C-alpha positions as a Markdown table, in Angstrom:
| # | Residue | x | y | z |
|---|---|---|---|---|
| 1 | Unk | 20.2 | -219.3 | 143.6 |
| 2 | Unk | 21.3 | -222.3 | 141.5 |
| 3 | Unk | 24.7 | -222.1 | 140.0 |
| 4 | Unk | 25.6 | -223.2 | 136.6 |
| 5 | Unk | 29.1 | -224.5 | 135.8 |
| 6 | Unk | 31.0 | -224.6 | 132.7 |
| 7 | Unk | 29.8 | -227.4 | 130.5 |
| 8 | Unk | 26.4 | -227.2 | 131.8 |
| 9 | Unk | 23.4 | -227.6 | 129.3 |
| 10 | Unk | 20.4 | -224.9 | 130.5 |
| 11 | Unk | 16.8 | -224.7 | 129.6 |
| 12 | Unk | 16.3 | -220.8 | 129.9 |
| 13 | Unk | 12.8 | -219.2 | 130.5 |
| 14 | Unk | 11.6 | -217.8 | 127.0 |
| 15 | Unk | 13.9 | -219.7 | 124.6 |
| 16 | Unk | 13.0 | -222.7 | 122.9 |
| 17 | Unk | 16.7 | -224.1 | 122.4 |
| 18 | Unk | 18.8 | -225.0 | 125.1 |
| 19 | Unk | 22.2 | -223.4 | 125.8 |
| 20 | Unk | 25.7 | -224.4 | 126.8 |
| 21 | Unk | 27.6 | -222.6 | 129.5 |
| 22 | Unk | 30.9 | -222.2 | 127.7 |
| 23 | Unk | 32.1 | -219.6 | 130.4 |
| 24 | Unk | 34.8 | -221.3 | 133.2 |
| 25 | Unk | 33.2 | -221.4 | 136.8 |
| 26 | Unk | 35.0 | -218.4 | 138.8 |
| 27 | Unk | 33.3 | -216.4 | 136.0 |
| 28 | Unk | 30.3 | -217.9 | 136.1 |
| 29 | Unk | 30.5 | -217.3 | 140.4 |
| 30 | Unk | 29.3 | -213.7 | 139.3 |
| 31 | Unk | 25.9 | -214.9 | 138.9 |
| 32 | Unk | 26.4 | -214.2 | 135.0 |
| 33 | Unk | 27.2 | -216.8 | 132.2 |
| 34 | Unk | 28.5 | -216.8 | 129.0 |
| 35 | Unk | 26.3 | -219.3 | 126.8 |
| 36 | Unk | 25.9 | -221.1 | 123.4 |
| 37 | Unk | 23.0 | -222.1 | 121.6 |
| 38 | Unk | 22.2 | -225.5 | 120.8 |
| 39 | Unk | 21.0 | -226.5 | 117.4 |
| 40 | Unk | 19.7 | -229.6 | 116.2 |
| 41 | Unk | 19.4 | -228.8 | 112.7 |
| 42 | Unk | 22.7 | -227.1 | 112.0 |
| 43 | Unk | 25.5 | -227.9 | 109.4 |
| 44 | Unk | 28.6 | -228.9 | 110.7 |
| 45 | Unk | 31.4 | -226.6 | 110.6 |
| 46 | Unk | 34.7 | -225.4 | 112.5 |
| 47 | Unk | 32.3 | -223.4 | 115.0 |
| 48 | Unk | 29.4 | -225.9 | 115.2 |
| 49 | Unk | 30.5 | -228.5 | 118.0 |
| 50 | Unk | 28.3 | -231.4 | 117.7 |
| 51 | Unk | 27.6 | -232.9 | 121.1 |
| 52 | Unk | 28.3 | -236.8 | 121.5 |
| 53 | Unk | 26.7 | -238.8 | 123.6 |
| 54 | Unk | 24.5 | -236.2 | 125.6 |
| 55 | Unk | 20.6 | -236.3 | 126.5 |
| 56 | Unk | 21.0 | -233.2 | 124.8 |
| 57 | Unk | 21.4 | -233.4 | 120.6 |
| 58 | Unk | 22.6 | -230.9 | 118.2 |
| 59 | Unk | 25.5 | -228.4 | 117.8 |
| 60 | Unk | 26.7 | -225.8 | 119.9 |
| 61 | Unk | 27.0 | -222.7 | 118.0 |
| 62 | Unk | 30.1 | -220.8 | 119.2 |
| 63 | Unk | 29.5 | -217.8 | 117.2 |
| 64 | Unk | 26.5 | -216.8 | 119.1 |
| 65 | Unk | 27.5 | -216.6 | 122.0 |
| 66 | Unk | 25.3 | -213.8 | 124.8 |
| 67 | Unk | 26.0 | -213.0 | 128.5 |
| 68 | Unk | 23.3 | -213.6 | 130.8 |
| 69 | Unk | 22.2 | -212.8 | 134.2 |
| 70 | Unk | 21.4 | -216.1 | 135.8 |
| 71 | Unk | 20.4 | -214.1 | 139.2 |
| 72 | Unk | 17.5 | -212.4 | 137.1 |
| 73 | Unk | 16.5 | -215.1 | 134.3 |
| 74 | Unk | 14.8 | -218.2 | 135.0 |
| 75 | Unk | 16.8 | -221.4 | 134.2 |
| 76 | Unk | 17.0 | -225.1 | 134.7 |
| 77 | Unk | 20.1 | -227.7 | 134.3 |
| 78 | Unk | 19.3 | -230.1 | 131.8 |
| 79 | Unk | 22.5 | -232.3 | 131.9 |
| 80 | Unk | 26.1 | -231.6 | 131.6 |
| 81 | Unk | 28.3 | -232.2 | 129.0 |
| 82 | Unk | 31.2 | -234.6 | 128.5 |
| 83 | Unk | 35.0 | -233.3 | 128.8 |
| 84 | Unk | 35.8 | -233.7 | 125.5 |
| 85 | Unk | 33.0 | -231.9 | 124.4 |
| 86 | Unk | 33.5 | -229.1 | 126.6 |
| 87 | Unk | 37.5 | -229.3 | 125.4 |
| 88 | Unk | 36.2 | -229.0 | 121.8 |
| 89 | Unk | 33.7 | -226.1 | 122.5 |
| 90 | Unk | 36.2 | -224.2 | 124.6 |
| 91 | Unk | 38.8 | -224.1 | 121.6 |
| 92 | Unk | 36.2 | -223.0 | 119.4 |
| 93 | Unk | 35.1 | -220.4 | 121.1 |
| 94 | Unk | 38.9 | -218.9 | 122.0 |
| 95 | Unk | 39.7 | -219.4 | 118.7 |
| 96 | Unk | 37.2 | -216.3 | 117.8 |
| 97 | Unk | 39.4 | -214.3 | 119.9 |
| 98 | Unk | 42.9 | -215.2 | 118.9 |
| 99 | Unk | 45.0 | -212.7 | 117.7 |
| 100 | Unk | 45.9 | -212.9 | 113.9 |
| 101 | Unk | 48.7 | -210.9 | 112.8 |
| 102 | Unk | 47.9 | -210.6 | 108.9 |
């Protein structure tokens, strides 16, 4: 079985758009991964992170996380993202879960 790593841009069978793996490599070792879709025609925003200098163009839609079982879902790796993109996307995803005491 091929392994997905954090920051990998994947093509998943049955999906018309690429996804980025946002979960870390330890979690991905279980055969599952948390991914976010990459859309070309998205509006910029705090949860829409634009990929820079990458073979896949578009915005990672951080609010649309999905858990996928890569042991049963066919996928192929397109490329990997740069570290600075991975950090920005990770910050956006983590921000969704930050505790806010209002």
